[in-house]
N, C-alpha and C positions, 0 to 999 in steps of 0.2 A: 331369737335371730337378731343380729346386729344390723340396724338400718344404715343406709348410705349416709344420711345426715346425722352425724354423731355429735352429741354434746359432751364436753369434757369439763368437769368441775375445776374451778381455779384453786380449790383447797387441796387437791390431790395432784400428783405429778402429771404434767401435761405431755401428751404424745404428739409429736410433730413429724411431718414428712421430712425425710432427709436422705442421706446417701448411704445408709447401712444396708446390709443384705436384706434385711426385713422390710426396708423402705421407710423406717422411722428413726427419729432422734428423740431422746428423752431429755427434757429440761425441767428442772425441779421446781421452779416457781415463776409466776406470771411476770414478775418484775424484770426477768431476763429477756422478755420479748421486745423486739423492736418492730413497731407498727407504723404504717403510713395510711392515710385515708385515700380511697379511690376518689379521683377528682375529674372534673370536666376540663378539657383543654384542647389544644390543636395538635395534630400529628401530621407529619409529612409522609407521603407515600413515595418510596424510592425503589428504583430498579438497580441492582448491582450487576456489574459486568467486569470482565477482565479486558484489559486494553494494552496497546503498545504505542510507544511514541514513534511517529513517522513524519516524513516530510510530505507536503502537499504535491511535490514533484520530485521524483527520484528516477534516475536513468542509469542503465548500464552502458558504458562507453567502450567500444572496441573498434578495431580497424575494419575497413570495408574490403580489404584484401588480406589474404593469408601471407605469412612470411615469418622471418626471424626478427624478434624484437631486439633492436639495437640500443634503444634508449628508453628508460622509464624516468620521467622528469619530475614527478610529484609523488608525495607520500601520503599515506592515510592520515587524515586530520587537516591537510592543507586546504586553504581557501583558494578557489580558482575562479577565473572570470571567463565568460563566454568568448570562445575563439582562442583561448590560451592553448599552447601546444602541451599536450600531456605525455605523448610517447611518439617514437619513430620506429619504423621497421627498416630493415636493411633494403636499400634501393639500388644496389649496384647492377643487378641483372636488368632491372627496368630501365636504368639509365642507358645501358648498352642497347637495349631494344629501342629506346627512344632515338638514339643516333642512327640505327638502321632504318627506322621508320622515316626519319627526316631525310635521309639519303634517298629513300624510295619516292618520297614526295618530289624531291628535286629532279629525279630521273623522269618521273611521270610528267612533270612540267616541261622538261626539255623535249620529251616525245611529242607533247602537244604543240610546241613551237615548230618542230620539224614538220608535223602533219599540217599545220597551218600554212607553212611556206609551200609545201608540195601541192596543197589544194589550190593555192593562189596561182602557182605555175600551171596547173592543169586547166584552170579557168582561162588564163591568158591564151594558152594553146588552143583551147576550144574556140575562143573568140576569133583567132586568126583563121582557123579552119572554116568557121562559119562565114567569114567575109569571102574567103576563096570559093566556098561552096555557092554563096549567093551570086558570085561573078561567073560561075560555071566552070571554074578552074579545078576545084577539088571534088573528088567523087563523094557520094553519100556515105560510103563505107568509112572513109576517113573521118567524116563528121561524127558518125556513130561511135567510132573508136575514141574520139575526143570526149564525147559525152560519158562513155563508160569510165574513162580515166578520172573524170571529175567525180563521178559517183563513188568510185573506189577510194579516192583521196578523202572525200567527205565521210565515208564510213570509217576510215582509219582515224580521222580526227575525233569522231564520236567515241571510238574505242579508247583512244588515248585520254579523252576527257573523263570517261568512266573510270579508267585505271587511276587517274589523278584523284578523283573523288574518293575512291576506295583507299588510296594511300593516305589522303588527308584524314579520313575517318579512322584509320588504323593509328595514325599519329595522335589524333585527339583522344582515342581510347587509352593509349599508353600514357599520355600526359595525365589523364584522369587517374589511372592506376597509380602513377607515380605520386600524384597529390594525395591519394588515399593512404599512402604509407605514413603520412603524418596524421596523428590522432589528435583532434581538437576537442576542447570542452564545449558541450552544446548549450550550457547555461551557467549562470553564476551560482556558486554553491560551495559545498565542502565535500572533500573526498572521504567517504565513509568506509570504503573497502578497496583494497589493492589485490588483484587476483593473480598476477603473474610477475615475474622478475625478468630482467634483461637476459638475453641468451635463449629464451624459450621460443620454439616455433609454434605459432598459433594459427588456427584456421580463420577464415574471414568471419567477422561478426562475433568472434569469441571475446567476451568482455575482459578488458584490462582493468577498469576501474568502475566503481559505483559512486555516482555523485548525487547529492541531495541538496535541495534548496533549503538551507538552514535558517532562512528568514521567515519562512512560512511553515510553521510546525503544527501538527495535528496529533490528536490521540484517536486511534481507531479502536473503538469499544466493541466487543463482541457480545451482543445482547442475546440471551437465550430465546429460542423461538417462542416459548410460552409467554414471554414478556414483550414480544414484538409489537403487539397491539397497543401497549401502554406508552410507547416511546414515540415522540413527535419532534419535528424540527422546531427549534426555538426553546426547548426545555433546558433549564440550567443543570450543570453537572459539577460535582466536586471530585477532584482527582488527587490521589495520593500515590506515593511510591515507597516501597520498603527501603529504597536507597536513601531517602531523605525523611526519616521518621518525624512526625509532627508537622510537616509542611503540607499545606493544602493549596492546590491550584484550582481555579474556577474557570469555567468555560460554558459555552452554549452549543447545543447540537446544531450543526450547520448542514449536514447531509446525512441521509439514510439510504442505504443500498436498496435497490429494487429486488434483489435476489437473495434468498436465504442460502447460506453456504454451510458446509460441513466442517467440523473440527474434531480431531481425535484427542481425547482426554484420558488421563490415567484414572483408574478406579481405585478403591481401597486395596485391591490386589496389585502390587507393583508390576506384575507380569501381564496384566490385562489392560487393554485399551478399548474404549468404545467410541462410536461416532455420535456426536451431538450436533444439532442444527443451531446455527447462530445467524443473527442479522447484524451487519456492520453499521455502526453509526460513527460519523466523523465529528470531532470536537476541536476546533482551532484554539490554540493557546498561545500566549506570548512566548517568543523565543527566549531561551535561557542557555548560556554557554555550559552550565553544569549538567543540563539534560542531554542525554545521548540517544541518537536514533536507535530504535529497537528496544529501549528500556521498558520493562513491564510496569504497567500502571493499574491501580484499582480505581474503578469508576463507580460513582453513585449518582444516578440520574433522578432528579426530583420530578415526579410525574403528577403530583397534585397535593392537596392538603384537605384535611377534614377538621372542621371546627366542632366544638361541643362533643368531642369524643370522650368516652369514659376511659381514663388512663390509670395504670398502676405501674409500679416498678417491676422490672423483669425478674428481679430476685424473689418476688412474691410467688412466682409461678412454679408449681411442682408438677411432676408427671408420675402417673402410676399406670403402667401399661399404655393403653390407648387414651386414658382419661387425663384431662388437664384440670388441676385443682389449685385452690388457694385456701389458706387458713384465715377465717374471719373471726375477729374478736367482737362479740356482741353480748351486751348485758352481763358483763363479767365472765363470759364463757367463750371458749374457742371452738369453732365448728369448722369442719372440713366441707368445702363446697366446690362442686364442679362448675367450670366456666367455659366460655367459648372466646377465642381470641380473634383479633382482626389484624391490623397493621402493626409493624414494629418500627421503632426509630431509636437507635442507640440502646439505652437501658430502659426505655419506656415502651410499654405495650398497650394496645387498645383491647378493652374487654367489650364484646358485643352481646353477651348474655350471661346471667348468673350472678351479677353484682350490681349494686346501686352506688351512686355518688355519695360520699361521706362515710361509707362503711370502711372500717379499719381492717387492713390485711397485714398479716405477719410477713415482714420482709427479711428478718434475720434475727440475730441474737446480740444483745448489747455487750 
């Protein structure tokens, strides 16, 4: 029976693990081995995440009233300032209603003036009747009629005043609606999306543009739920993008979401998608005109470091089924040895069991 710990003489062909169907490669002599010693060193623990470039402040801007878009004044990519006019809706109907409302206000004001004059006349008449009544000339019925007339004129004045207030409110509402046909930029930033063109009828609040603050840029990293406990505010992160190979951006986690969200991801089967839970972490970075909002980013978050870790090259690690193995050169012989792995960093891997510092492991072929 062949034991798991197998010694292979250096004077006969050496059998090494490889990529053949049998799981082995055959090298004819020991001089073709390339070995490296397992050594103690430091290894960084990292959490990898997918991310997207975003703005710290991004808003969709649309009209507060519905209507026909008559002007679209900026284009995607333009820089805008707070208060700048972005678009206008057709305002002809509202202007006509404004003229009507203004006329209604004037009419109501005139009605108030007439009611005031009539009330004053009724009060004067009542005062004369009162004097005559006090002298015994006018009967009580005439005095009472005079008082009723004053009360009536006062009620008419109150009605006219209420109508005037209503007309003023209507005028103010139409003025506001008219002002809302002009769409203004709510902040300084860049137009990152234009959603409509001139001539389109849009409902109220339907976005015409999306504007982002291009001076405060962040990367939103989606950390897998299983790594959520490892990530903390203040941890450094290295950020790369396929759009700029070889370029690395550095940043520090500034904010971590309180809620775990869901994200749909593709599996190895292109027709299948699964839900995965992610925690969003925000990493501010320096603004760069080459970077575009929405650009995909690869994020590596440094979560810690281990000193005096036993390290070997990743190329030394072989797999056979569920077993993880290395080939160790010892006393002129090569032996296959199972090991246990810890952290990975680039092409370096930590060995937590099965190997000692200084032992030479096969990493390839010269």
